[in-house]
Each structure stands twice: as structure tokens, then as C-alpha cells.
C-alpha positions in Angstrom: 94.8 102.4 89.8 90.8 102.0 90.6 92.0 99.7 93.7 94.3 102.1 95.0 92.0 105.1 94.9 89.1 102.8 96.5 91.7 102.1 99.5 92.7 105.7 99.9 89.1 106.6 100.2 88.4 104.0 102.8 90.8 105.3 105.0 89.5 106.9 108.2 91.0 110.2 109.0 93.0 110.3 112.0 91.4 111.8 115.1 93.3 113.8 117.6 93.7 111.9 120.9 91.7 112.7 123.8 93.3 113.6 127.2 93.6 110.8 129.6 91.7 110.6 132.8 93.5 109.6 136.0 91.4 107.9 138.4 92.5 107.3 142.2 91.0 105.0 144.7 92.2 105.8 148.1 90.6 104.4 151.5 87.5 104.0 149.4 87.3 107.4 148.1 86.9 107.9 144.3 88.8 110.7 143.1 89.5 111.9 139.7 92.8 113.8 139.6 92.5 117.3 138.6 88.8 117.7 139.2 87.7 121.3 139.8 91.2 122.3 139.7 91.5 125.9 138.4 94.8 124.7 136.2 92.9 122.0 134.4 90.9 124.7 132.6 93.5 126.2 130.6 91.7 124.9 127.4 88.5 126.8 128.7 89.6 130.3 129.5 85.8 131.5 131.0 86.2 128.4 133.3 89.6 129.2 134.2 88.9 132.9 135.1 85.6 131.8 137.4 88.0 129.1 139.2 91.3 130.8 139.6 92.0 132.4 143.0 91.2 136.1 143.5 94.9 137.0 143.4 95.4 135.2 140.1 92.4 136.4 138.9 93.4 140.2 139.4 96.9 139.4 138.1 95.4 138.3 134.8 93.3 141.3 134.5 96.4 143.4 135.2 98.3 141.5 132.7 95.8 141.5 129.9 95.3 145.4 130.6 99.3 146.2 130.4 99.6 143.7 127.2 96.8 145.5 125.6 97.8 149.0 126.0 101.2 148.0 125.0 100.2 146.7 121.8 98.2 149.6 120.9 101.3 151.9 121.9 103.2 149.9 119.2 100.5 150.7 116.7 100.6 154.2 117.5 104.1 154.2 117.2 104.0 152.6 113.8 101.9 155.3 112.5 104.8 158.0 113.2 103.9 161.6 114.7 100.2 160.5 114.7 99.5 161.9 118.5 99.4 165.5 119.1 101.4 167.0 122.0 103.2 163.5 122.3 107.0 163.3 122.1 107.5 161.3 118.6 108.8 157.9 119.0 108.3 158.1 122.8 106.6 154.8 123.9 105.7 156.1 127.4 103.4 158.9 125.7 101.8 156.4 123.4 101.2 153.9 126.0 99.3 156.5 128.4 97.7 157.9 125.5 96.4 154.2 125.0 95.5 154.0 128.6 93.0 157.3 128.3 91.6 155.7 125.0 90.9 152.3 126.3 89.1 153.8 129.6 87.6 156.4 127.5 88.9 159.1 130.1 90.0 161.6 127.1 92.0 164.5 129.2 92.3 166.4 125.9 95.9 167.0 126.3 97.0 164.4 123.7 94.6 163.6 120.7 95.1 161.9 117.3 95.9 164.2 114.4 95.7 161.8 111.5 93.3 159.4 109.8 95.6 156.1 110.8 95.6 157.5 114.7 91.8 157.9 114.3 91.2 154.3 113.1 93.2 152.9 115.9 91.4 154.9 118.4 88.2 153.9 117.1 89.4 149.9 117.6 90.6 150.6 120.7 87.6 152.4 121.8 85.6 149.3 120.9 87.8 147.0 122.4 87.7 148.8 125.7 83.6 148.7 125.7 83.7 144.9 125.2 86.7 144.5 127.7 85.0 146.4 130.3 81.8 144.3 129.9 83.5 141.0 130.1 85.7 141.9 133.2 82.4 143.3 134.8 80.4 140.1 134.0 83.4 138.0 135.1 83.5 139.6 138.4 80.0 139.5 139.0 79.8 135.7 138.1 82.7 135.4 140.8 81.1 137.3 143.4 77.4 135.7 142.6 78.4 132.4 143.0 76.5 130.7 146.0 78.7 129.2 148.4 77.5 126.8 151.1 78.8 126.9 154.7 77.6 123.3 155.7 79.7 121.1 157.9 79.6 117.4 157.9 80.5 115.2 160.9 84.2 113.8 160.6 82.7 110.5 160.7 79.6 108.5 160.4 78.3 105.7 163.2 76.3 102.8 162.9 74.3 102.4 166.1 70.9 100.9 167.0 67.7 103.0 166.4 64.4 101.7 167.6 66.0 98.2 167.4 67.4 98.5 164.0 71.1 99.2 163.3 71.3 102.6 161.5 73.9 104.4 159.9 74.0 108.2 161.2 75.8 111.4 160.2 75.4 114.8 161.1 75.2 118.1 159.2 75.2 121.7 160.2 74.6 125.1 158.7 77.3 127.4 159.8 75.9 130.5 158.4 73.0 130.6 160.6 70.6 131.4 157.8 68.0 129.4 156.6 68.4 126.8 153.6 65.0 126.1 152.1 63.7 122.8 151.0 66.8 121.3 151.8 67.3 117.7 150.6 69.8 115.1 151.2 70.7 112.2 149.0 73.0 109.4 150.2 74.6 106.9 148.0 76.9 103.7 148.9 79.6 103.2 146.5 81.6 99.9 146.3 83.3 97.6 144.1 81.3 94.4 142.6 81.7 91.6 140.3 79.0 90.8 138.4 77.6 87.0 137.5 79.7 87.3 134.3 82.8 88.1 136.1 83.0 91.7 135.1 84.6 94.0 137.7 82.0 97.3 138.2 82.1 100.4 140.6 78.5 100.7 141.8 76.2 103.1 143.2 73.6 102.2 145.4 71.0 105.0 146.8 70.4 104.9 150.4 66.9 105.7 151.9 66.8 108.0 154.7 64.2 108.0 157.5 64.2 111.6 156.9 65.7 112.9 153.4 64.4 116.6 153.1 63.1 119.6 155.6 61.5 122.8 154.7 64.1 124.7 156.6 67.7 123.6 157.5 68.9 126.3 160.0 70.9 124.4 162.9 71.8 120.6 163.0 70.5 117.5 161.1 71.3 113.9 161.8 70.5 112.0 159.0 69.6 108.1 159.6 69.7 105.2 157.3 68.2 102.1 158.7 70.3 98.9 157.8 67.4 96.4 157.1 67.1 93.6 154.6 66.7 96.1 152.0 69.8 98.2 152.7 72.9 97.7 150.6 74.7 97.8 153.9 72.6 94.7 155.1 75.1 91.8 156.3 78.2 93.9 155.6 81.0 94.0 158.6 83.9 96.5 158.9 86.0 94.2 156.9 84.0 93.8 154.2 83.6 97.5 153.8 87.3 97.8 153.5 87.9 94.8 151.2 85.2 96.2 148.8 86.6 99.6 149.1 83.0 100.9 150.1 82.4 104.6 150.6 79.3 106.9 151.4 79.0 109.7 149.4 76.5 112.5 150.6 74.9 115.3 148.4 73.1 118.1 150.1 71.0 120.8 148.0 68.9 123.6 149.0 67.7 127.1 148.4 69.8 130.0 150.4 67.1 132.2 151.7 69.7 135.2 151.6 70.2 135.2 147.9 67.5 133.1 146.7 70.2 130.5 144.7 70.6 126.9 145.1 73.5 125.8 146.7 75.3 122.3 147.2 77.4 120.5 149.7 79.1 117.2 149.5 80.8 114.8 151.8 82.5 111.4 151.6 82.8 108.9 154.3 85.5 106.1 153.7 85.4 102.6 155.1 87.7 103.5 158.1 85.5 106.6 158.9 82.4 104.4 159.6 82.4 103.6 163.4 80.6 100.7 164.3 78.8 100.4 167.9 79.3 104.2 168.4 76.9 107.0 168.8 77.2 110.8 168.7 77.5 112.9 171.8 74.3 114.9 172.4 74.8 118.8 171.5 71.3 119.6 172.8 71.5 121.1 176.4 68.8 122.6 178.5 69.1 126.2 180.4 68.0 126.8 184.1 65.2 128.8 182.7 63.7 126.0 180.3 65.4 127.1 177.1 67.4 124.9 174.9 71.0 125.7 173.3 73.3 123.6 171.0 77.1 123.3 171.9 78.8 122.5 168.6 81.9 121.8 170.4 80.7 118.1 170.6 79.6 118.1 166.9 82.1 115.5 165.9 82.4 113.6 169.2 81.3 109.8 169.6 81.5 107.7 172.1 81.2 103.7 172.1 78.2 101.7 173.0 78.4 99.7 175.9 
């Protein structure tokens, strides 16, 4: 009997299995299925209400509002004739009395006339205050989230710059305001095999000639020289495809309008990195000596002869 008891004590409690995370790599892009999708937050109501589209957000608020008032209307009906000037057993009268109570309207035509009704009104009034505060906070959080209107060139190019092969891509601020203390971080992600024969998906940070700027207003061409210290040194278009290489870009800065940090991201697959090509110039001179930018050629490239 002692051995049996010790065996039972040594048994570990069964843990609830964790959800599986599905990973997809297509054209060198590392993608986690369901990442940042609003429907993936059904276990986290707060994030669900922050990420669901506006029509869905308003529909959920309307549904919760109607459901809450319907439940309180049933509670009033369970108390019998407890609401003055309301038809006994009439659901609509009880429902609209609940609406008036929840919103603190109080027209005075209908009012509680029993202790039971006053207790339900007290509970509903407290829920109304909390509900209004929660809905206001959620709406403010959705409106106040900073969004970056930053575009990146559809492709990246590798072209000579000061005699050194250089990886280049463009970024532009479509909002036409200033992004203060903007900085770029560029990473190379590819499949590698260690000396022990283990397969890994590895990140390498790429150094830029200029990785930050005090103000990002118009256009920014980022450049990474491919010298002997670069992870791209010695690679070819074929090796980029074979190792499922992708270039991951992260831009961050402070939006001067709302004084909040914003982020923008871009990923270039191996086939979106064009060798021996260069971007079309987008800066032009006017007849009176000024300059202007033509964004119609922002994504255009031409081969190097």
C-alpha cells in the first residue's frame, strides 16, 4: 500500500496542451499564420476589441448593449408589478425602463416602486457607469493608436555606390509631416546549418551608411555596403533563393503631430532584390532653381548597363 501511495504522489498533473503555432515560409518571407489577426484574440477580449474592424466593434457594442438591457428587463419582469406606470408583464416597457436606467436618463414616467426593483436599479446603475467608462476607454484607445503612413519601394536593388556593391531601398512619408528621430534597422534572415549539422533560421543585422535622421519628411534611400563584413558578401541571386533569404526592415520614430512612437515594417523576398539595377531619380529641378519630388517614379528601377 505504501508503494502504491508513493507512485500516486509521483504522478505529475496533466497540463492543458498549448495551442499550435503554424509557420509558413513563402518566397523567403517568414510568416506566422494568424499573427495580428483580430479573430486570433478570442481568448483575450481586450485585444479583440482593439483589433476588430470598426463595423465589428460597433456591432459588438450594440449587441452587448441590447443583451444587457434584455437581461435586466427579464429581471424586472421576475419581480412582478415592480415598475410604476408600466404594463404588468410587458417586456418592451421593462426593456425601455432598463435603457433609461442604464443610461441615467430617468424621464420619470416609469420608476421603481418596490424594494426588489430598487435593488435591480442600483445594480444596473453601477453596471452602466462601469460600462460607459470601459466603452469610452476602448474607443479612445482605438482612436489614439498611432499609425504610420510610410511606404517602401516595392523592390530593393543592388548597385555600385562609390565603387562598392550596395543594397538600397527607398522609404517615404506619405503623411507629409515630420517623423522625429527616425531610425532604420535592417536584418537579413536566411536558413543556415551549424557546424554540428543543426538547421537554424538566423538573423543578421545589416549596417547602413545612415541609420537615423533627426527628421524624416519626404524620401529616404537606405544603403548597406556589401563589403567583406556584410552577411551578403559573396552571395548570388541563386544562393539567396536557395537559403530562403529575406530582408526585414523596421522603421520607428516619433510622430510630431501626436507625439507618439510609430512603427513601419517591410520585407523583401529574394526575388524582390534586383541585382545590377538602380532606382530612377525622383528629384527634379524647376526653371526658377527650385527642386521638387515626383513620387510617380518612386518604385521604378532601370538596369545598369
